[in-house]
N, C-alpha and C positions, 0 to 999 in steps of 0.2 A: 504494500500500500504506500502511496506517495506520502512524503513528509510535508503535508500542507502547513503544519504549524510554523515552519520557517517563513512563510509568506504573510503571516498574520500581524506583523507589526505595522503600525500606521504608515511609516515612511515607505515601506514596500508596497502596501496596498495602494497608496496614492500614485505610485509610479505605474500601476497596472491601468492602462488607459481603457481597456475593454471592460465595460460594466459587467457583462455576463461572466467573464473570467474572474473578476473580482468577487462576485457573488458566489461563484463555485468554490473559490479558495476559502471564503469565510465559512460557508456551510459545511463543506467536507472537512475543513480543518478541525472544527471543534467536535465533530462526531467521529473522527478517525480514531480507531483503537478502542472505542467504547463497546462493552459487551451488549448493552441494551441501549437503543437510541433514546436520548432524553427528549427528542423533539416529537416523538410519537404522542399524539393526543390532541392536536388542534381540533380534529373533527371526530372525537371519540366520545361515546356516551356509555354510562354504566348500564349493564344488561342484567347480571345475575350474580349469585354467589356459588362457589363450589368449595368443597372441603380442602384444606391445605394439604399439600403433599411435599415431602422433602425435596428441596431443590427449587421450590417456587420462590419468587422474589418477595421478600418480607415487606417491601414497601406497599404491596397490594393487600396485605392482611387487614381485615375490617376489625379493628380493636374494640370498637363499641359493641359489635356483635359477640366478640369473645367475652367481654365483660358480662354480657347477659347470659351466655350459655356455656362458658368455660371450654369452648372448642374453637379451633382456628379455621376461619373461612377466608378465601381469597375473593376479592372483587374481580369480576370479569367485565370486560368492556367490548363494545361492538362499534364499528364505524357507522356513522350516520351519513349516508351518501348524499342526502339532500342539503347538507349544511355546506354552503359555499362561502368563500372568503372574498371580501372586497377590500383591496388596498387603496386608500385614498392618499395621494401624494400631492403636497402643496407645491405649486409652481409659481407662486406669487413673487413679486419683485423683492420683498424683504428676504426671501431665501437666497438672494444673490450676494448677501454679505458674507465675507468681505469681497470687495471687487478686485482685490489683488491677493493672490495666494499667500497664506501664512499659516504656519502650524501644520502644513501637509495638505489638507483638503483645500480645493479651490474655493469652496464656499459651503454654506449650509446645505444647499441643494445637492451638491456632490455627495456629501455625507448621507443625507436623507435618501437620495436615489440609490445609494449602495445598500442601505438598510431595506428599502422596498424591494430591490432586486433579489436580495438574499432571502427575504421572507417568501417571495414568489417561488424562487428556486426550491426552497425548503418544502413548501406545501406541495409542489409538483413532484418532488421526490417521494412524498407520501401518497401520491396519486389522489390528492385532494383537489377539488375545483377551486381556482383562484382567479379573480378578476382585478382589473386595474382602472382607477379613475385619476386623471390628472386635472387639476383645477387651479384657478385663481379667482377672478370675479365671475367666471362661468366655468362649466365643465369643458375642458379643452379636448380631451380624448377619453374614450371609455372602451374597455375591452371586457365583455361579459365573462363571468367565471367559467373556466374550463380546466380540465385535468390533462388536456393534450399538451405534452411537453413541447411540441412544435410551436405552440403559441408563446413560449417563453421568449424566444428571440423577437417576436413581434412586439411584446410588451416592452422589452428593453429598448428596442428601436424607438418606440413611442416616447419613452422616458428621455432618451438622448436627444430626440428631435424637438423637445419642448423645454428649453431653458426658461428660467424665471423672467416674467415680463410685466404683468399687470398687478393691480391691487388685489387684496383678498376679500372674498365675500363668503364667510363661513355659514352665514344664515341661509344663503342661497344653496350652497352645496349640501348641507346636512338635511335641509328641507326636501330637496330634490331626491337625495338618496333614500330618505325615509319613504317618500312616495313610490319610488321604484321597487323597493325590496318587499315583495309579497310573502316571501318565505323567511323564516328565522335563519340568520346566518352570523358570520363573524365579520366585523367591520374594524379595520386597522387604519387609524388616522395618523399620518406622519406629517408634522407641521411645526412651525415655530409658534403658532397660535397668536401671532401678533395682529390681532384684529379685535372686534367687539367681544369681550370676555363673556358677557351675559348671553349674547346670541349664540356663542359657541357652546356654552354650558346647556342652554335650552335645547339646542339641536342634538347634543349627545344624549341628554335625558330622553328625548323623544325616541331615539333609536333603542335605548334600553327599555323603555315602556312598551315598545313593539316586540320585545323578546329577543333582540339581537345581542350577541356578545360583543363588547366594544373594547378596543385597546387604543390608547393614546400614546404615541411615541413623540414626546415634546422635544424637538431638536433646537438647541440654541448654541450660538458660537461661544467659544471660551471668552472672547472679549465682552460679550453681552452679559455673561455671568460674573465676570471679575472686574470689568471697567479698568483696564491697566494703564490708561492714558495719563500722562503727566504734564506734558507741555501744552501750550495753547493749541487748540484743535478746532478745525471747522467740521461740524457735524452736519450731514445732509440727509434729508428724508429719502428713503428708497421708494416708498409707495406714494409719497407726496413730495415731488421734486421741487416744489416751491418753498419748502421748509429748509432753512439753513440757520445754523447757530455757531458763531465763533465765540469760544469761551475758554476759561481756565478749567480743565476737567477736575482738578483737585477740589475746587469749590463745590462741585456737583456730586462727587463720588459717593458720599454718605447717603444723600437723599436718593440718588439713582439706585444704589444697591438695595435700599429699603423698599423702593417701589417694585423692583424686580422680585425681591423675596416675597412681597405681598401678592404679586401677580402669580407666582409659582404656587404659593400656598393656597390661593383661591382656586386655581385649577385642580390641584391635587385633592383638596378637600371635597370639591364638587364631584370629582370622579369617584373618590372613595365612598361618598354618600350614595352614589347611584350604582355602586358595584361595577365600576369601570376600571380596568387596569390602566394605571398612569405610570409612565416611565420618563423621567427627565434625562435627556441625553446631551452631553457636551460634545462638541466636535473633537475634543481631546480624548474622549472615551473610545477605546478600540471597539470597532463594530462587533467583532466576534464575542467579546466579553459582555457587551450590552445585550446581545441577542441571547447568549447563554443564561444571563441573569434573569431575563424575562421568562424563558422557557422553564427554568428551574422553579420559578414561582408558580407558573401555571401547573406544572406537574404536582407541586405541593398541594395546590387547591384541589386538584382532581383526586389526589390520594385521600383527602378528607371527606369526600362524598359518601 
């Protein structure tokens, strides 16, 4: 088996220009050498119990059932083939930060696109149906969920052909997606969420109330999280090009960081309250580690069913 792990440091990943290859390296890298795949379970539902037998994975023992009857039973799962996944990737102008490469990734969109492609690749390896939606102020491109791996290249080509351009309209997106989805499914939103917070929360809650499983991958640049600027700097709006501010960053740093912390806390709290997975991602986070952390959490929740 190829030693994919050597490709997984951020510096190497950013030198891989082909998004499909980058996704392959990330996904196959962290599953290589594992006895049981930790990513199994995106579209898996609990089916029944059977009595424990030596050699069974103890992670699937139903301990609550054991406490009631003093016998060990294993939870069995079955694939729910009607459960499709929709990956929603933000192509709005704010995802173009920074406009000049630093820290490896070209910008937030480069990082987010890598995460999107990795998830799509991962789901198709499981033979699960996965679709793609690219959006800004409108839905730019949409590929319906499919488990046909030949569509992977199509999705990646769409991602690469749609660099960040317009402003964000999350209310439009989530409302339109909620109207489209007639069957319960998994919705993965990958975005910096730099838009109307209350409209975003209301849209996510609408999806949850309709029975969809929702994951929010909140991508922010390291600069946005740490505000490392020290000298006089001209700040320009990405989605509002008429906004410019020349200032001493040190005078703004404390209040800026407090606002960002409150913004993140508000999004995280709303997601937790609605039983939505929320993952904050910095562009300094290695994508394979971030993906593994989410999958480990999902498997933990499934084991508690």
